[in-house]
C-alpha positions as CSV (number, residue, x, y, z in Angstrom):
1,X,-127.0,-26.4,43.6
2,X,-129.0,-29.2,45.1
3,X,-127.3,-31.8,47.2
4,X,-127.9,-35.5,46.2
5,X,-129.3,-37.9,48.8
6,X,-129.7,-41.6,48.5
7,X,-131.8,-43.9,50.7
8,X,-130.8,-47.6,50.7
9,X,-132.5,-50.7,52.0
10,X,-132.6,-54.3,51.0
11,X,-135.6,-54.5,48.7
12,X,-136.2,-50.8,47.8
13,X,-139.9,-51.7,48.1
14,X,-141.1,-50.1,51.4
15,X,-138.8,-48.1,53.8
16,X,-136.6,-46.4,51.2
17,X,-139.6,-45.6,49.0
18,X,-141.3,-43.9,51.9
19,X,-138.2,-42.0,52.7
20,X,-137.7,-40.9,49.1
21,X,-141.2,-39.6,48.8
22,X,-141.1,-37.9,52.2
23,X,-137.7,-36.2,51.6
24,X,-139.0,-34.9,48.3
25,X,-142.2,-33.7,50.0
26,X,-140.3,-31.9,52.8
27,X,-137.1,-30.6,51.0
28,X,-137.4,-30.9,47.2
29,X,-135.8,-27.4,46.9
30,X,-132.7,-28.5,48.7
31,X,-132.2,-32.2,47.7
32,X,-132.3,-34.4,44.7
33,X,-133.6,-37.6,46.2
34,X,-133.0,-41.2,45.0
35,X,-133.7,-44.6,46.6
36,X,-132.3,-48.0,45.8
37,X,-132.1,-51.6,47.1
38,X,-129.4,-54.3,47.4
39,X,-131.9,-56.8,46.1
40,X,-134.7,-54.7,44.6
41,X,-138.3,-55.9,44.6
42,X,-141.6,-54.5,43.4
43,X,-142.9,-51.5,45.4
44,X,-145.4,-52.6,48.1
45,X,-148.9,-51.2,47.3
46,X,-149.2,-50.2,50.9
47,X,-146.5,-47.6,50.3
48,X,-148.8,-45.8,47.9
49,X,-151.8,-46.1,50.2
50,X,-150.0,-44.6,53.2
51,X,-148.6,-41.8,51.1
52,X,-152.0,-41.0,49.7
53,X,-153.5,-40.9,53.2
54,X,-150.8,-38.5,54.3
55,X,-151.0,-36.2,51.3
56,X,-147.5,-37.0,50.1
57,X,-146.9,-37.3,46.3
58,X,-145.9,-40.8,45.2
59,X,-145.2,-40.0,41.6
60,X,-142.1,-41.6,39.9
61,X,-141.5,-44.1,42.7
62,X,-139.8,-47.2,41.3
63,X,-137.5,-49.9,42.5
64,X,-133.9,-50.0,41.3
65,X,-130.6,-51.7,42.2
66,X,-127.9,-49.9,44.2
67,X,-125.3,-51.5,42.0
68,X,-126.6,-49.5,39.1
69,X,-125.8,-46.2,41.0
70,X,-122.4,-47.0,42.4
71,X,-120.6,-44.8,39.8
72,X,-122.7,-41.8,40.9
73,X,-121.8,-39.4,43.6
74,X,-124.2,-38.7,46.5
75,X,-123.6,-36.1,49.1
76,X,-125.5,-38.1,51.7
77,X,-126.2,-41.9,51.8
78,X,-128.7,-43.0,54.4
79,X,-129.2,-46.8,55.0
80,X,-132.5,-47.9,56.5
81,X,-131.6,-51.5,57.5
82,X,-128.6,-53.4,58.8
83,X,-128.1,-55.4,55.6
84,X,-127.9,-52.3,53.5
85,X,-125.5,-50.6,55.9
86,X,-122.9,-53.2,55.0
87,X,-123.0,-52.0,51.4
88,X,-121.8,-48.4,52.1
89,X,-118.6,-49.3,50.4
90,X,-120.4,-48.9,47.1
91,X,-120.6,-45.1,47.8
92,X,-117.3,-44.5,49.6
93,X,-116.9,-41.1,48.1
94,X,-120.0,-39.7,49.7
95,X,-119.7,-36.8,52.1
96,X,-121.9,-38.4,54.8
97,X,-122.8,-42.1,55.4
98,X,-125.7,-42.4,57.9
99,X,-127.6,-45.4,59.3
100,X,-131.2,-45.3,60.5
101,X,-132.4,-48.8,61.4
102,X,-136.1,-49.3,60.6
103,X,-137.9,-52.6,60.9
104,X,-139.3,-53.9,57.6
105,X,-143.1,-53.3,57.7
106,X,-143.9,-55.7,54.9
107,X,-144.2,-58.9,56.9
108,X,-146.8,-57.3,59.1
109,X,-150.5,-57.5,58.2
110,X,-152.4,-54.4,57.4
111,X,-151.3,-50.8,57.3
112,X,-150.1,-50.2,60.9
113,X,-146.5,-51.1,60.2
114,X,-146.3,-48.7,57.2
115,X,-148.0,-45.9,59.2
116,X,-145.4,-46.4,62.0
117,X,-142.5,-46.4,59.5
118,X,-143.9,-43.3,57.8
119,X,-144.1,-41.4,61.1
120,X,-140.7,-42.6,62.2
121,X,-139.1,-41.5,59.0
122,X,-140.9,-38.2,59.1
123,X,-139.5,-37.4,62.5
124,X,-135.9,-38.4,61.5
125,X,-136.1,-36.4,58.3
126,X,-137.4,-33.4,60.1
127,X,-134.5,-33.5,62.6
128,X,-132.0,-34.1,59.7
129,X,-133.3,-31.0,57.9
130,X,-133.4,-28.9,61.0
131,X,-129.8,-29.7,61.8
132,X,-128.4,-29.6,58.3
133,X,-130.4,-26.7,56.8
134,X,-127.6,-24.2,57.1
135,X,-123.9,-23.9,56.2
136,X,-121.9,-25.6,59.0
137,X,-119.4,-23.5,60.8
138,X,-115.9,-24.9,61.1
139,X,-115.1,-22.8,64.2
140,X,-116.4,-25.4,66.6
141,X,-116.7,-29.1,66.0
142,X,-118.1,-32.0,68.1
143,X,-114.8,-32.7,69.8
144,X,-114.3,-29.1,70.8
145,X,-117.9,-28.7,72.0
146,X,-117.8,-31.8,74.3
147,X,-114.4,-30.7,75.7
148,X,-116.0,-27.5,76.6
149,X,-119.0,-29.2,78.2
150,X,-116.8,-31.7,80.1
151,X,-116.0,-29.0,82.6
152,X,-118.7,-29.0,85.3
153,X,-118.6,-25.2,85.9
154,X,-118.7,-24.4,82.2
155,X,-121.5,-26.8,81.7
156,X,-123.6,-25.1,84.5
157,X,-122.8,-21.7,82.9
158,X,-124.1,-22.9,79.6
159,X,-127.2,-24.5,81.1
160,X,-128.0,-21.2,83.0
161,X,-127.5,-19.1,79.9
162,X,-129.5,-21.5,77.7
163,X,-132.3,-21.4,80.3
164,X,-132.2,-17.6,81.1
165,X,-131.2,-16.4,77.6
166,X,-128.6,-13.9,79.0
167,X,-126.8,-13.3,82.2
168,X,-124.1,-10.9,83.6
169,X,-120.8,-12.0,85.1
170,X,-122.0,-10.6,88.5
171,X,-125.2,-12.6,88.6
172,X,-123.4,-15.8,87.5
173,X,-120.8,-15.2,90.2
174,X,-123.6,-15.0,92.8
175,X,-125.6,-18.0,91.8
176,X,-122.6,-20.2,91.1
177,X,-120.7,-19.2,94.3
178,X,-117.3,-18.9,92.6
179,X,-115.0,-15.9,92.2
180,X,-115.6,-13.4,89.4
181,X,-112.2,-13.9,87.8
182,X,-112.9,-17.7,87.5
183,X,-116.3,-17.0,85.9
184,X,-114.8,-14.4,83.6
185,X,-112.1,-16.8,82.4
186,X,-114.7,-19.5,81.5
187,X,-117.0,-16.9,79.8
188,X,-114.0,-15.7,77.8
189,X,-113.2,-19.2,76.7
190,X,-116.8,-19.8,75.7
191,X,-116.9,-16.5,73.8
192,X,-113.6,-17.1,72.0
193,X,-114.7,-20.6,71.1
194,X,-117.8,-19.1,69.4
195,X,-120.4,-20.6,71.8
196,X,-121.3,-17.3,73.5
197,X,-121.3,-13.6,72.5
198,X,-121.4,-10.6,74.8
199,X,-123.2,-7.3,74.5
200,X,-123.3,-4.1,76.5
201,X,-126.6,-2.9,78.0
202,X,-126.0,0.4,79.8
203,X,-123.3,-0.3,82.4
204,X,-123.7,-4.1,82.1
205,X,-122.3,-6.7,79.8
206,X,-124.6,-9.7,79.1
207,X,-123.5,-13.1,77.8
208,X,-125.8,-15.2,75.6
209,X,-125.6,-18.0,73.0
210,X,-123.9,-16.7,69.9
211,X,-126.3,-15.9,67.0
212,X,-124.1,-17.8,64.6
213,X,-124.2,-21.0,66.7
214,X,-125.1,-23.9,64.4
215,X,-128.5,-25.6,64.9
216,X,-126.9,-28.9,66.0
217,X,-125.1,-27.2,68.9
218,X,-128.3,-25.4,70.0
219,X,-130.1,-28.7,69.8
220,X,-127.4,-30.4,71.8
221,X,-127.5,-27.8,74.6
222,X,-131.3,-27.8,74.7
223,X,-131.3,-31.7,74.9
224,X,-128.8,-31.7,77.8
225,X,-130.9,-29.1,79.6
226,X,-134.3,-30.9,79.0
227,X,-132.9,-34.3,79.7
228,X,-131.4,-33.3,83.0
229,X,-134.0,-30.9,84.4
230,X,-132.6,-30.9,87.9
231,X,-129.1,-30.1,86.9
232,X,-129.2,-26.4,87.9
233,X,-132.0,-26.4,90.4
234,X,-129.8,-24.8,93.1
235,X,-128.7,-22.0,90.8
236,X,-132.2,-21.4,89.5
237,X,-133.5,-21.0,93.1
238,X,-130.7,-18.4,93.8
239,X,-131.6,-16.5,90.6
240,X,-135.2,-16.2,91.9
241,X,-133.9,-14.7,95.1
242,X,-131.8,-12.0,93.5
243,X,-133.3,-8.7,94.4
244,X,-131.0,-6.7,92.1
245,X,-131.0,-9.1,89.1
246,X,-129.9,-7.5,85.8
247,X,-132.1,-8.4,82.9
248,X,-131.3,-7.6,79.3
249,X,-133.4,-5.4,77.1
250,X,-131.0,-5.2,74.2
251,X,-131.8,-5.9,70.5
252,X,-130.6,-9.1,68.9
253,X,-127.8,-7.4,67.1
254,X,-124.5,-8.8,68.5
255,X,-121.4,-6.9,69.5
256,X,-118.6,-9.3,69.9
257,X,-115.9,-6.6,70.5
258,X,-116.8,-6.0,74.1
259,X,-114.7,-7.4,76.9
260,X,-115.3,-8.1,80.6
């Protein structure tokens, strides 16, 4: 069954119309898409022009009032301007209320403002779909994840495994310069929390990110690593100096029953 998504802005004449057309273009199989405005106005002709230029269907776009939809249920409501964000109370039973603040392109001359809004919405929608395109696991939520990442050693372990794809306890012990029992305790916590999984390769047990890890967690870890490129420089240099480094060659099938 398709989820229902509503885009809201003040006039429902530019931003929310572009968002509606884009979401249909990118995810019509997953979402029933609607847009509305707090004070609806006629759809700006530049909306149709930019959609045509980008090869996005503009059929059935029309302006309507949010008040006319307040008795309907929407799984997701996304507001696109500050004024519209104040009207979320109309859809209080929605599963998710999200705010993306986009500048109104209508007061600007020409097409550039509409093209910029189109590109901005396209990027936001692509990220939304990437992170919400699967059933969300309830094993680990944001609070639990950030508690895990708040410990400096666990964070370095996660960054190393995110970077190297898989590592053994022994190699982690060498590059982190901490005792094996301490590394093993942290790995066990990460495994039991659903962040890592372990698998045997011959005599060795490798730890890697869990296959079932939700996209939003993978994206968070990758963002932290990319945004802080020097975080594990010292450890990376030590990895390069390991003469007996154990590298995995296992298949992607997980075996979560193994222990350290």
